[in-house]
FIPA-583876 format. One record per residue (C-alpha): residue number from 1; residue in one letter; x, y, z. Coordinates in Angstrom, 1 decimal. Layout:
N
seq = NUM; type = A; u = X; v = Y; w = Z
...
end
This chain:
164
seq = 1; type = X; u = 0.0; v = 0.0; w = 0.0
seq = 2; type = X; u = 1.5; v = 3.4; w = -1.0
seq = 3; type = X; u = 1.8; v = 6.2; w = 1.5
seq = 4; type = X; u = -1.2; v = 8.2; w = 0.2
seq = 5; type = X; u = -3.5; v = 5.2; w = 0.4
seq = 6; type = X; u = -2.3; v = 4.5; w = 4.0
seq = 7; type = X; u = -2.8; v = 8.2; w = 4.8
seq = 8; type = X; u = -6.4; v = 8.1; w = 3.4
seq = 9; type = X; u = -7.2; v = 5.0; w = 5.5
seq = 10; type = X; u = -5.7; v = 6.5; w = 8.6
seq = 11; type = X; u = -7.6; v = 9.8; w = 8.0
seq = 12; type = X; u = -10.8; v = 7.8; w = 7.4
seq = 13; type = X; u = -10.3; v = 6.0; w = 10.8
seq = 14; type = X; u = -9.6; v = 9.3; w = 12.6
seq = 15; type = X; u = -12.6; v = 11.1; w = 11.1
seq = 16; type = X; u = -14.9; v = 8.2; w = 11.9
seq = 17; type = X; u = -13.7; v = 8.0; w = 15.5
seq = 18; type = X; u = -14.1; v = 11.8; w = 15.9
seq = 19; type = X; u = -17.7; v = 11.5; w = 14.6
seq = 20; type = X; u = -18.6; v = 8.8; w = 17.2
seq = 21; type = X; u = -16.8; v = 10.6; w = 20.0
seq = 22; type = X; u = -18.4; v = 14.0; w = 19.2
seq = 23; type = X; u = -21.9; v = 12.4; w = 19.2
seq = 24; type = X; u = -21.2; v = 10.9; w = 22.6
seq = 25; type = X; u = -20.0; v = 14.3; w = 23.8
seq = 26; type = X; u = -23.2; v = 15.9; w = 22.4
seq = 27; type = X; u = -25.4; v = 13.5; w = 24.3
seq = 28; type = X; u = -23.5; v = 14.3; w = 27.5
seq = 29; type = X; u = -23.8; v = 18.0; w = 26.9
seq = 30; type = X; u = -27.5; v = 17.6; w = 26.4
seq = 31; type = X; u = -27.8; v = 15.6; w = 29.6
seq = 32; type = X; u = -25.9; v = 18.3; w = 31.5
seq = 33; type = X; u = -28.1; v = 21.1; w = 30.1
seq = 34; type = X; u = -25.8; v = 22.6; w = 27.5
seq = 35; type = X; u = -27.9; v = 22.5; w = 24.3
seq = 36; type = X; u = -25.7; v = 24.9; w = 22.4
seq = 37; type = X; u = -22.6; v = 22.9; w = 23.1
seq = 38; type = X; u = -24.4; v = 19.7; w = 22.1
seq = 39; type = X; u = -25.5; v = 21.3; w = 18.9
seq = 40; type = X; u = -21.8; v = 22.3; w = 18.2
seq = 41; type = X; u = -20.7; v = 18.7; w = 18.8
seq = 42; type = X; u = -23.4; v = 17.4; w = 16.5
seq = 43; type = X; u = -22.4; v = 19.8; w = 13.8
seq = 44; type = X; u = -18.7; v = 18.9; w = 14.1
seq = 45; type = X; u = -19.7; v = 15.2; w = 14.0
seq = 46; type = X; u = -21.6; v = 15.8; w = 10.8
seq = 47; type = X; u = -18.5; v = 17.5; w = 9.3
seq = 48; type = X; u = -16.3; v = 14.6; w = 10.3
seq = 49; type = X; u = -18.7; v = 12.2; w = 8.5
seq = 50; type = X; u = -18.3; v = 14.3; w = 5.4
seq = 51; type = X; u = -14.6; v = 14.1; w = 5.7
seq = 52; type = X; u = -14.7; v = 10.3; w = 6.2
seq = 53; type = X; u = -17.0; v = 9.9; w = 3.2
seq = 54; type = X; u = -14.7; v = 12.0; w = 1.1
seq = 55; type = X; u = -11.7; v = 9.8; w = 2.1
seq = 56; type = X; u = -13.7; v = 6.7; w = 1.2
seq = 57; type = X; u = -14.5; v = 8.2; w = -2.2
seq = 58; type = X; u = -10.9; v = 9.0; w = -2.8
seq = 59; type = X; u = -10.0; v = 5.4; w = -1.9
seq = 60; type = X; u = -12.8; v = 4.1; w = -4.2
seq = 61; type = X; u = -13.8; v = 1.9; w = -1.2
seq = 62; type = X; u = -17.5; v = 1.9; w = -1.7
seq = 63; type = X; u = -18.4; v = -0.6; w = -4.3
seq = 64; type = X; u = -21.6; v = -2.4; w = -5.4
seq = 65; type = X; u = -24.1; v = -3.4; w = -2.7
seq = 66; type = X; u = -23.2; v = -7.0; w = -3.3
seq = 67; type = X; u = -19.4; v = -6.3; w = -2.9
seq = 68; type = X; u = -20.1; v = -4.1; w = 0.1
seq = 69; type = X; u = -22.1; v = -6.9; w = 1.8
seq = 70; type = X; u = -19.3; v = -9.4; w = 1.1
seq = 71; type = X; u = -16.8; v = -7.0; w = 2.7
seq = 72; type = X; u = -19.1; v = -6.5; w = 5.7
seq = 73; type = X; u = -19.5; v = -10.2; w = 6.3
seq = 74; type = X; u = -15.7; v = -10.5; w = 6.1
seq = 75; type = X; u = -15.2; v = -7.6; w = 8.5
seq = 76; type = X; u = -17.7; v = -8.8; w = 11.1
seq = 77; type = X; u = -16.5; v = -12.4; w = 10.9
seq = 78; type = X; u = -12.9; v = -11.1; w = 11.5
seq = 79; type = X; u = -14.0; v = -9.2; w = 14.5
seq = 80; type = X; u = -15.8; v = -12.1; w = 16.3
seq = 81; type = X; u = -13.3; v = -14.8; w = 15.3
seq = 82; type = X; u = -10.0; v = -12.9; w = 15.4
seq = 83; type = X; u = -10.2; v = -9.5; w = 17.1
seq = 84; type = X; u = -12.5; v = -9.6; w = 20.1
seq = 85; type = X; u = -11.5; v = -13.0; w = 21.6
seq = 86; type = X; u = -8.0; v = -11.8; w = 22.3
seq = 87; type = X; u = -9.3; v = -8.5; w = 23.6
seq = 88; type = X; u = -11.8; v = -10.3; w = 25.9
seq = 89; type = X; u = -9.0; v = -12.5; w = 27.3
seq = 90; type = X; u = -6.7; v = -9.5; w = 27.9
seq = 91; type = X; u = -9.4; v = -7.5; w = 29.6
seq = 92; type = X; u = -10.2; v = -10.6; w = 31.8
seq = 93; type = X; u = -6.6; v = -11.1; w = 32.7
seq = 94; type = X; u = -6.3; v = -7.4; w = 33.6
seq = 95; type = X; u = -9.4; v = -7.6; w = 35.7
seq = 96; type = X; u = -11.1; v = -4.9; w = 33.7
seq = 97; type = X; u = -14.7; v = -6.1; w = 33.9
seq = 98; type = X; u = -16.1; v = -3.1; w = 32.2
seq = 99; type = X; u = -13.9; v = -3.5; w = 29.2
seq = 100; type = X; u = -14.5; v = -7.3; w = 29.2
seq = 101; type = X; u = -18.2; v = -6.7; w = 29.2
seq = 102; type = X; u = -18.0; v = -4.2; w = 26.4
seq = 103; type = X; u = -15.9; v = -6.6; w = 24.2
seq = 104; type = X; u = -18.2; v = -9.5; w = 25.0
seq = 105; type = X; u = -21.3; v = -7.6; w = 24.0
seq = 106; type = X; u = -19.6; v = -6.4; w = 20.8
seq = 107; type = X; u = -18.3; v = -9.9; w = 20.0
seq = 108; type = X; u = -21.8; v = -11.5; w = 20.3
seq = 109; type = X; u = -23.4; v = -8.8; w = 18.3
seq = 110; type = X; u = -20.8; v = -9.0; w = 15.5
seq = 111; type = X; u = -21.9; v = -12.6; w = 15.0
seq = 112; type = X; u = -25.5; v = -11.4; w = 14.5
seq = 113; type = X; u = -24.4; v = -8.7; w = 12.1
seq = 114; type = X; u = -22.4; v = -11.2; w = 10.0
seq = 115; type = X; u = -25.5; v = -13.5; w = 9.8
seq = 116; type = X; u = -27.8; v = -10.6; w = 8.9
seq = 117; type = X; u = -25.4; v = -9.5; w = 6.1
seq = 118; type = X; u = -25.2; v = -13.1; w = 4.8
seq = 119; type = X; u = -29.0; v = -13.2; w = 4.8
seq = 120; type = X; u = -29.2; v = -9.9; w = 3.0
seq = 121; type = X; u = -26.7; v = -11.2; w = 0.4
seq = 122; type = X; u = -28.7; v = -14.3; w = -0.1
seq = 123; type = X; u = -32.0; v = -12.4; w = -0.5
seq = 124; type = X; u = -30.5; v = -9.3; w = -2.3
seq = 125; type = X; u = -32.8; v = -9.5; w = -5.3
seq = 126; type = X; u = -36.0; v = -9.8; w = -3.3
seq = 127; type = X; u = -35.8; v = -6.2; w = -2.2
seq = 128; type = X; u = -38.1; v = -6.9; w = 0.7
seq = 129; type = X; u = -38.4; v = -4.3; w = 3.5
seq = 130; type = X; u = -38.5; v = -5.5; w = 7.1
seq = 131; type = X; u = -38.3; v = -3.6; w = 10.3
seq = 132; type = X; u = -34.9; v = -3.6; w = 12.0
seq = 133; type = X; u = -34.3; v = -2.9; w = 15.7
seq = 134; type = X; u = -31.2; v = -2.2; w = 17.8
seq = 135; type = X; u = -30.7; v = -2.7; w = 21.5
seq = 136; type = X; u = -29.5; v = 0.6; w = 23.1
seq = 137; type = X; u = -27.3; v = -1.2; w = 25.6
seq = 138; type = X; u = -25.2; v = -3.8; w = 23.6
seq = 139; type = X; u = -26.2; v = -3.1; w = 19.9
seq = 140; type = X; u = -27.9; v = -6.4; w = 19.4
seq = 141; type = X; u = -29.7; v = -6.1; w = 16.0
seq = 142; type = X; u = -32.8; v = -8.0; w = 15.0
seq = 143; type = X; u = -35.4; v = -8.0; w = 12.2
seq = 144; type = X; u = -39.2; v = -7.9; w = 12.2
seq = 145; type = X; u = -39.9; v = -8.4; w = 15.9
seq = 146; type = X; u = -38.3; v = -7.3; w = 19.1
seq = 147; type = X; u = -37.6; v = -9.9; w = 21.8
seq = 148; type = X; u = -39.0; v = -9.4; w = 25.3
seq = 149; type = X; u = -35.4; v = -9.1; w = 26.5
seq = 150; type = X; u = -32.2; v = -8.7; w = 24.6
seq = 151; type = X; u = -30.5; v = -12.2; w = 24.2
seq = 152; type = X; u = -27.1; v = -10.6; w = 24.7
seq = 153; type = X; u = -27.5; v = -8.2; w = 27.6
seq = 154; type = X; u = -31.0; v = -8.8; w = 28.8
seq = 155; type = X; u = -32.2; v = -5.2; w = 28.2
seq = 156; type = X; u = -36.0; v = -4.8; w = 27.9
seq = 157; type = X; u = -37.2; v = -5.2; w = 24.3
seq = 158; type = X; u = -39.3; v = -2.1; w = 24.7
seq = 159; type = X; u = -36.1; v = 0.0; w = 24.8
seq = 160; type = X; u = -35.0; v = -1.1; w = 21.3
seq = 161; type = X; u = -34.7; v = 1.6; w = 18.7
seq = 162; type = X; u = -36.3; v = 1.1; w = 15.3
seq = 163; type = X; u = -34.0; v = 1.9; w = 12.5
seq = 164; type = X; u = -35.4; v = 3.6; w = 9.4
end
């Protein structure tokens, strides 16, 4: 990989992380009664998203939906088979229960995401719309109906967010 390509990937990662961090900062500012600061964080987060998308475009990294689904399956599978198991073990060995729990939640949900992407790939031409819901605690993702309790973290199903 040449330096410019590596720089684009690094910049994409940085901009993506800044977006997520600023959205978390905005939620905290809202919670603490600083709506203008929250608005500023959300605006900056949106700008970071624009930067990230520009970098992806320069990388020609967004392909056909079928190719994108294949890449997503590969990425999610890598996470739950290769990435998170070592992180879980390290957090457990360090006695960091909060990190361990965070990694375990993500690991379980990445398995679900991989399966959902594989299903979407298999049914791509059907173009059927179904409701999709996400658990606000662990990110568990499900289609059509919400469970009474999240199978990963046990959060109440009524707290799930419907995704449009």
